[in-house]
KOLMAR-296154 format. One line per 4 residues: number of its first residue (from 1); their letters; for each residue y, x, z of N, C-alpha, C. Coordinates in pm, whole numbers, plus 50000, padded with zeros to 5 digits. Each point is the difference from the previous one (the first is absolute). Layout:
BEGIN
NUM) A) Y X Z Y X Z Y X Z ~ ...
This chain:
BEGIN
1) MATR) 49878 50083 50000 50122 49917 50000 50126 50086 50000 ~ 49997 50111 50076 50116 50088 50005 50026 50060 49862 ~ 49890 50038 49932 50016 50056 49867 50058 49897 49903 ~ 49950 49877 50010 50051 49893 49913 50147 49972 50029
5) SRDD) 50040 50005 50126 50140 49976 50036 50089 50109 49942 ~ 49953 50125 50010 50080 50108 49941 50011 49983 49849 ~ 49890 49960 49937 50003 49978 49855 50098 49891 49963 ~ 50002 49891 50080 50092 49890 49973 50145 50046 50012
9) REAR) 50027 50077 50107 50138 50050 50016 50040 50089 49885 ~ 49908 50087 49960 50030 50088 49889 50023 49920 49871 ~ 49919 49894 49979 50018 49916 49882 50137 49935 50000 ~ 50039 49947 50117 50131 49934 50008 50113 50101 49978
13) RRIR) 49983 50122 50052 50103 50102 49981 50017 50034 49853 ~ 49887 50015 49929 50006 50034 49859 50062 49888 49918 ~ 49969 49876 50036 50057 49887 49928 50152 49994 50021 ~ 50044 50025 50126 50145 50000 50025 50069 50106 49917
17) QMEA) 49938 50119 49990 50059 50107 49920 50010 49958 49854 ~ 49894 49939 49951 50001 49957 49861 50102 49890 49975 ~ 50014 49909 50097 50100 49894 49986 50140 50059 49987 ~ 50028 50099 50084 50132 50064 49996 50023 50069 49868
21) KRAL) 49896 50070 49951 50015 50072 49874 50012 49903 49882 ~ 49923 49889 50006 50009 49903 49892 50138 49936 49997 ~ 50056 49973 50115 50135 49943 50006 50101 50095 49940 ~ 49985 50130 50031 50090 50100 49943 49987 50004 49849
25) RQVQ) 49877 49991 49952 49979 50004 49856 50065 49881 49932 ~ 49993 49883 50061 50060 49882 49940 50152 50010 49996 ~ 50059 50056 50106 50145 50015 50004 50047 50095 49891 ~ 49917 50104 49974 50039 50100 49901 49953 49965 49860
29) GKRR) 49949 49880 49981 49938 49963 49873 50086 50024 49878 ~ 50122 49949 50005 50084 50013 49882 50028 50144 49968 ~ 50026 50079 50104 50027 50142 49978 49879 50071 49940 ~ 49880 49965 50047 49881 50069 49952 49969 49965 49855
33) KRDN) 50043 49881 49955 49978 49966 49860 50071 50099 49910 ~ 50122 50034 50038 50073 50095 49920 49947 50140 50017 ~ 49953 50029 50121 49953 50134 50030 49851 50013 49976 ~ 49949 49941 49892 49855 49997 49982 49944 50130 49950
37) VIAV) 50080 50097 49987 49944 50125 49956 50040 50116 50085 ~ 50127 50038 49996 50037 50121 50068 50136 49985 50069 ~ 50014 50064 50114 50125 49995 50073 50030 50136 50058 ~ 50125 50016 50040 50043 50126 50057 50044 49979 50143
41) SAAA) 49957 50084 50089 50046 49996 50138 50077 50127 50026 ~ 50129 49987 50033 50084 50119 50016 50003 50045 50144 ~ 49996 50131 50022 50012 50056 50134 50145 49993 50043 ~ 50024 49991 50130 50136 49984 50052 50073 50133 49999
45) GTLV) 50136 49988 50012 50084 50118 50016 49996 50089 49878 ~ 49991 50131 50026 50005 50098 49893 49862 50049 49959 ~ 49895 49936 50054 49865 50040 49962 49975 49968 49854 ~ 49908 50072 49939 49961 49975 49862 49936 49862 49990
49) LAVV) 50033 49926 49894 49945 49866 49983 49849 50008 49986 ~ 49930 49916 50077 49854 49996 49994 49958 49884 49913 ~ 49915 50025 49904 49955 49896 49909 49873 49937 50054 ~ 50001 49868 50014 49886 49928 50053 49966 49886 49906
53) LQLT) 49875 49986 49966 49958 49893 49910 49980 49871 50078 ~ 50063 49892 49950 49984 49868 50061 49961 49903 49891 ~ 49906 49912 50026 49950 49911 49897 49990 49857 50050 ~ 49963 49911 49911 50000 49858 50034 49922 49971 50126
57) VFSS) 49876 50045 50008 49918 49974 50117 50003 50122 50090 ~ 50068 49989 50113 50007 50112 50092 49866 50014 50070 ~ 49949 50125 50004 49865 50020 50053 49990 49965 50147 ~ 50113 49997 50072 49996 49969 50143 49992 49851 50028
61) NPTE) 50021 49917 49899 49996 49856 50019 49867 49943 49957 ~ 49942 49905 50073 49870 49944 49962 50015 49905 49882 ~ 49896 49993 49920 49996 49899 49895 49965 49866 50062 ~ 50019 49893 49925 49963 49868 50049 49850 49995 50031
65) AEFA) 49918 50067 49917 49856 50000 50023 49965 50069 50131 ~ 50068 50112 50028 49974 50073 50124 50041 49917 50121 ~ 50113 49929 49987 50048 49918 50110 49902 49885 50028 ~ 49953 49936 49893 49904 49891 50017 49870 50051 50061
69) AAQA) 49958 50120 49960 49877 50056 50053 50014 50026 50149 ~ 50116 50045 50042 50023 50027 50142 49992 49871 50080 ~ 50060 49893 49947 49996 49873 50069 49857 49946 50010 ~ 49918 50031 49898 49863 49949 49999 49906 50079 50090
73) GLSS) 50042 50115 50044 49912 50077 50088 50008 50149 49982 ~ 50108 50045 49945 50026 50143 49982 49904 50067 49903 ~ 49932 49925 49917 49919 50063 49897 50089 50030 49881 ~ 49967 50104 49924 50082 50038 49886 49981 49900 49887
77) PSAS) 50103 49982 49916 49983 49913 49884 49902 50061 49903 ~ 49950 49918 49909 49902 50048 49904 50059 50112 49917 ~ 49916 50095 49965 50045 50113 49920 50048 49952 49864 ~ 50103 50067 49948 50052 49965 49868 49900 50045 49895
81) PAAS) 49998 49933 49885 49913 50045 49893 50044 50136 49948 ~ 49914 50066 49927 50033 50132 49947 50126 49991 49915 ~ 50081 50105 50005 50125 50002 49925 49972 49978 49852 ~ 50079 49915 49939 49984 49972 49857 50132 49950 49945
85) NSAD) 50010 49998 49868 50121 49955 49936 50000 49849 49977 ~ 50120 49942 49993 50011 49859 49963 49940 49980 49861 ~ 49962 49878 49970 49929 49971 49876 50082 50032 49876 ~ 50134 49987 50009 50082 50017 49881 50057 50140 49984
89) IPKP) 49944 50099 50069 50046 50138 49986 49937 50062 49876 ~ 50080 50058 49910 49943 50060 49879 49916 50123 50032 ~ 49907 50031 49912 49913 50116 50018 50078 50129 49977 ~ 49972 50104 50078 50070 50128 49980 49975 50060 49863
93) ETAA) 49887 49965 49938 49968 50055 49868 50104 49963 49895 ~ 50075 49891 50023 50101 49960 49902 50118 50094 49996 ~ 50014 50085 50102 50113 50094 50005 49955 50145 50010 ~ 49873 50023 50024 49952 50137 50022 50034 50091 49882
97) GKTF) 50060 50114 50033 50034 50099 49898 50124 49969 49920 ~ 50066 49889 50030 50118 49960 49923 50130 50028 50077 ~ 50107 50013 49925 50134 50012 50058 50083 49883 49948 ~ 50058 49924 50092 50085 49887 49962 50146 50037 50025
101) TGEL) 50083 49974 49903 50144 50022 50017 50072 49868 49984 ~ 50116 49991 50061 50073 49874 49989 50132 50003 50075 ~ 50049 49881 50030 50133 49987 50060 50000 49890 50106 ~ 50057 50032 50113 50022 49904 50108 50149 49967 50000
105) KLNS) 50034 49879 49960 50140 49960 49993 50038 49923 50126 ~ 50091 50059 50076 50055 49933 50118 50134 49940 49967 ~ 50049 49912 50086 50133 49944 49976 50109 50105 50013 ~ 49963 50118 50051 50097 50108 50018 49978 50116 49904
109) GAIG) 49906 49986 49907 49977 50107 49904 49854 50011 49961 ~ 49973 50088 49903 49865 50017 49947 49940 50133 50044 ~ 49868 49998 50026 49928 50119 50046 49881 50023 49907 ~ 49991 50120 49943 49885 50035 49919 49884 50039 50089
113) VELN) 49879 49956 49965 49883 50026 50084 49883 50049 49918 ~ 49909 50070 50069 49875 50045 49939 49888 49983 50102 ~ 49893 49931 49960 49886 49980 50089 49883 50085 49953 ~ 49929 50058 50096 49894 50097 49973 49863 49936 50018
117) GTAA) 49937 49960 49891 49869 49937 50006 49887 50099 50020 ~ 50030 50129 49993 49898 50100 50027 49987 50024 50150 ~ 50114 50015 50067 49999 50026 50144 49977 49874 50082 ~ 50046 49885 49950 49988 49874 50075 49965 49887 49904
121) PQAA) 49877 49999 49946 49964 49899 49900 50002 49856 50051 ~ 49955 49977 50125 50000 49863 50050 50143 49949 50018 ~ 50088 50082 50056 50139 49959 50020 50071 49980 49866 ~ 49978 50091 49906 50064 49986 49870 49952 49873 49929
125) AVYK) 49871 49968 50015 49948 49878 49938 50064 49876 50061 ~ 50018 50000 50131 50062 49886 50069 50142 49979 49951 ~ 50082 50106 49999 50140 49982 49965 50019 49972 49851 ~ 49912 50055 49916 50008 49965 49858 49969 49851 49982
129) SLTD) 49900 49950 50070 49964 49859 49992 50114 49910 50048 ~ 50060 50037 50112 50106 49919 50058 50126 49999 49912 ~ 50035 50116 49945 50119 50005 49914 49975 49922 49871 ~ 49879 50012 49945 49969 49924 49878 50013 49850 50024
133) AGYY) 49968 49957 50121 50006 49857 50034 50141 49955 50038 ~ 50095 50095 50006 50138 49965 50038 50016 49968 50146 ~ 49908 50048 50083 50002 49966 50142 50131 50042 50068 ~ 50052 50115 49964 50115 50055 50073 50135 49943 49959
137) NGAF) 50004 49925 49892 50127 49943 49956 50056 49907 50107 ~ 50115 50037 50056 50062 49920 50104 49957 50037 50140 ~ 49910 50097 50014 49957 50044 50134 50111 50081 50067 ~ 49981 50029 50129 50103 50065 50079 49961 50143 50039
141) CHRL) 50101 50085 50006 49987 50130 50067 50066 49979 50136 ~ 49918 49962 50097 50049 49941 50125 50023 50100 50111 ~ 49953 50122 49982 50004 50093 50113 50050 50136 49960 ~ 50088 50055 50083 50060 50131 49975 49997 50081 50128
145) TTSE) 49959 50127 49990 50009 50089 50116 50095 50113 49965 ~ 50076 50043 50098 50110 50094 49973 50009 50115 50099 ~ 49891 50033 50068 50010 50112 50094 49998 50132 49924 ~ 50024 50109 50070 50012 50130 49935 49870 50045 49936
149) TFGL) 49888 49960 50055 49871 50048 49951 49911 49887 49948 ~ 50059 49883 49982 49920 49883 49960 50087 49909 49915 ~ 49989 50015 49868 50085 49923 49912 49923 49933 49888 ~ 49995 49867 50005 49926 49928 49895 50054 49858 49986
153) LQCG) 49970 49943 49884 50031 49860 49970 49869 49930 49970 ~ 49970 49894 50075 49874 49927 49985 50023 49874 49917 ~ 49916 49979 49900 50020 49892 49904 49874 49917 49980 ~ 50019 49883 49940 49888 49916 49961 49979 49876 50085
157) ATSE) 50091 49974 50095 49986 49883 50086 50041 49874 49925 ~ 49942 49888 50041 50034 49873 49935 50122 49934 50062 ~ 50051 50055 50111 50122 49948 50062 50072 50114 50070 ~ 50123 49975 50041 50081 50105 50061 49946 50047 50135
161) DGAD) 49916 49918 50063 49946 50042 50130 49871 50081 49986 ~ 49961 50033 49878 49886 50087 49978 49867 49931 49989 ~ 49998 49870 49976 49874 49926 49993 49906 50058 49895 ~ 49871 49997 50033 49898 50055 49911 49879 49907 50003
165) DASY) 49919 50007 49897 49881 49917 49991 49882 50072 50064 ~ 49960 49955 50118 49893 50067 50074 49864 49985 49934 ~ 49986 49910 49903 49872 49982 49932 49979 50102 49889 ~ 50105 50072 49965 49990 50100 49893 49996 50138 50064
169) RWGP) 49880 50052 50019 49982 50128 50067 49896 50083 49928 ~ 50022 50130 49999 49910 50086 49925 50003 50143 50054 ~ 49907 50079 49955 49988 50140 50037 49908 50067 49899 ~ 49956 50121 50025 50028 50081 50118 50131 50076 49985
173) LENT) 50030 50085 50096 50115 50088 49988 49969 50107 49895 ~ 50104 50039 49927 49986 50103 49897 50120 50094 50007 ~ 49975 50125 49966 50109 50096 49979 50100 50001 50115 ~ 49950 50008 50123 50088 50004 50117 50035 50145 50033
177) PADN) 50124 50030 50034 50040 50138 50027 49930 50059 50122 ~ 49941 50116 49983 49930 50065 50112 50096 50040 50111 ~ 50126 50028 49963 50098 50044 50100 50092 49888 50047 ~ 49972 49876 49956 50079 49881 50039 50144 50004 49949
181) VYPA) 50028 50085 49902 50134 50011 49944 50005 49929 49865 ~ 50100 49912 49985 50020 49924 49877 50134 50045 49940 ~ 49995 50082 49894 50124 50054 49944 50089 49892 49940 ~ 50128 50031 49988 50093 49908 49935 49949 49965 49861
185) GTIA) 50007 49871 49967 49952 49953 49871 49859 49945 50003 ~ 49933 50013 50114 49864 49947 50013 49999 49847 49997 ~ 49903 49943 49930 49974 49857 50006 49864 49983 50066 ~ 49996 49930 50113 49878 49987 50077 49972 49854 50034
189) VART) 49877 49974 50038 49954 49863 50026 50020 49965 50147 ~ 50063 49887 50024 50016 49950 50137 49870 49933 50045 ~ 49972 50007 50129 49877 49937 50052 50017 49966 50147 ~ 49905 49923 50051 49995 49973 50142 49941 50121 50073
193) GNDA) 50026 50009 50128 49962 50117 50076 49852 50011 50026 ~ 49952 50124 50004 49862 50031 50038 49896 49929 49914 ~ 50033 49977 49874 49910 49926 49912 50005 50060 49860 ~ 49894 50069 49962 49993 50063 49868 49989 49897 49889
197) YGNG) 49967 49875 50034 49996 49891 49903 50112 49900 50029 ~ 50110 50049 50055 50115 49916 50032 50113 50011 49901 ~ 49975 50062 49883 50103 50006 49896 50028 49860 49947 ~ 50125 49978 49958 50036 49870 49944 50081 50018 49874
201) RQFF) 50097 49914 49978 50083 50006 49881 50127 50083 50020 ~ 50033 50027 50124 50125 50071 50027 49984 50151 49983 ~ 50110 50065 49968 50002 50145 49981 50131 50054 50054 ~ 50008 50132 50016 50127 50056 50044 50036 50122 49917
205) IVYK) 50130 50016 49982 50056 50112 49926 50067 50094 50100 ~ 49957 50125 50001 50056 50099 50091 50120 50066 49932 ~ 50117 49994 50062 50119 50055 49936 50043 50135 50058 ~ 49934 50044 50106 50018 50137 50049 49871 50041 50071
209) DTTI) 49974 50130 50005 49875 50047 50058 49976 49935 50135 ~ 49882 49940 50014 49969 49917 50117 49862 50034 50054 ~ 49990 50007 50132 49871 50020 50065 49956 49869 50065 ~ 49880 49957 49965 49943 49878 50057 49866 50036 50062
213) PADS) 49990 50002 50131 49872 50035 50063 49888 49906 49958 ~ 49882 50056 49975 49884 49918 49968 49958 49921 50124 ~ 49942 49881 49977 49942 49925 50112 49848 50018 49996 ~ 49927 49915 50067 49855 50019 50009 49930 49984 49865
217) AGGY) 50065 49930 49905 49941 49983 49867 50034 50114 49907 ~ 50110 50069 50028 50044 50109 49915 50147 49987 49964 ~ 50035 50048 49881 50139 49994 49956 50024 49881 49908 ~ 50092 50018 49906 50039 49893 49908 49977 50046 49857
221) TVVG) 49941 49914 49920 49966 50035 49862 50125 50029 49918 ~ 50007 50120 49947 50107 50036 49908 49953 49962 49860 ~ 50065 49900 49942 49958 49949 49870 50082 50056 49886 ~ 50119 50052 50028 50082 50050 49891 50128 50063 50048
225) KVTS) 50096 50010 49907 50126 50065 50033 50114 49939 49918 ~ 50120 50024 50049 50121 49960 49929 50034 50109 49899 ~ 50022 49962 49875 50034 50097 49896 50148 50002 49967 ~ 50070 49893 50037 50146 49994 49980 50056 49889 50087
229) GLDV) 50128 50013 50033 50066 49893 50074 49979 50001 50150 ~ 49954 50111 50056 49983 50003 50146 50135 49980 50071 ~ 50109 50034 49931 50133 49981 50059 50029 49852 50027 ~ 49931 49910 49928 50016 49857 50027 49959 49969 50144
233) VTKI) 49889 50061 50044 49951 49978 50135 50088 50072 50102 ~ 50043 50121 49968 50085 50072 50097 50134 49928 50020 ~ 50050 49933 49897 50125 49924 50016 49977 49876 50087 ~ 49884 49937 49984 49966 49887 50087 49995 50047 50145
237) AAAG) 49938 50116 50022 49990 50055 50135 50136 50036 50057 ~ 50086 50056 49915 50132 50041 50046 50084 49881 50044 ~ 49975 49884 49943 50076 49880 50038 49964 49952 50140 ~ 49882 50041 50048 49962 49967 50137 49920 49872 50014
241) LKAG) 49987 49959 50126 49917 49885 50035 50084 49878 50035 ~ 49938 49886 49991 50066 49875 50034 50044 50001 50146 ~ 50113 49940 50028 50052 49995 50137 49898 49938 50093 ~ 49985 50059 50118 49908 49948 50099 49863 50063 49992
245) ESTT) 49974 50081 49896 49872 50067 49987 50001 50130 50080 ~ 49882 50063 50007 49991 50132 50059 50091 50095 49924 ~ 50037 50109 50062 50088 50096 49934 49928 50078 49890 ~ 49867 50001 49999 49926 50078 49901 49890 49924 49928
249) DGAP) 49980 49872 50030 49886 49929 49944 50029 49850 49996 ~ 50010 49945 49881 50027 49857 49991 50023 49957 49856 ~ 50068 49889 49982 50027 49948 49867 50124 50069 49942 ~ 50000 50029 49869 50120 50057 49937 50121 49908 50022
253) VAPV) 50117 50060 50008 50122 49924 50030 50021 49889 49897 ~ 49970 50027 49873 50005 49898 49896 49858 49976 49950 ~ 49958 49876 49980 49863 49972 49955 49966 50078 49873 ~ 49881 50057 49998 49952 50073 49883 49881 49923 49942
257) TIDS) 50012 49959 49877 49893 49924 49935 49950 50075 49876 ~ 49880 49966 49958 49940 50058 49880 50023 49905 49883 ~ 50070 50047 49899 50019 49918 49879 49873 50001 49916 ~ 49939 50118 49986 49875 50011 49926 49933 50132 50031
261) FSLK) 49871 50005 49975 49922 50123 50019 49900 50004 49886 ~ 50011 50099 49913 49912 50007 49884 49933 50136 49992 ~ 49874 49999 49954 49922 50123 49983 49927 49993 49866 ~ 49983 50117 49938 49923 50003 49875 49916 50127 49994
């Protein structure tokens, strides 16, 4: 009986912790939608800015399945099925060995791009498929980071708050930097944290050399590079962030939308 009583107390303690964390997650919901890929946490004072990856699902918060399992008796939720791609993800063979060139037209200017189907065939196949379908026309570049060592513009959201389609997910990771450094001009795939099959439709353009620490899944797939017009992104960054945002991470001061994205 004493052992059972201790188990009950421990169960109640864990449930209270999860309730508190779930409440925090709900309060931060809108912010996390926009921050579904990467965020910057700056060190105080004169210390060097520390780059920290933050994603839609924070690893410290329980999922709904974990919370329900705790209420049912502290058993873990059923294991997820093996990682796999959504049904509508194109085969990497459609891009393997190919180089795609094209143009990303923003409301603030045009950017020349090149995607590498040799180094990242699955990613190149995905973005070629999406651009051919006109998916990005009217999409948003909703997120901008402006710290000294972390500078990028994240694009491909369906709304200004960074909304993404959670049913469209694919992997694996490809062509991730061994040193976690993403040079200026890099085009990389945005994903959810700690998930090698958490890639989606969003991508980010690095406008100055940036270090992004790998998480438990690894780094971020580098799918291509900017061949011209990187100054379009640096000008967006120079304009700063929308009032009320973080000083280094938030929405661009003026909305940035994609007029078109074409590859051939």
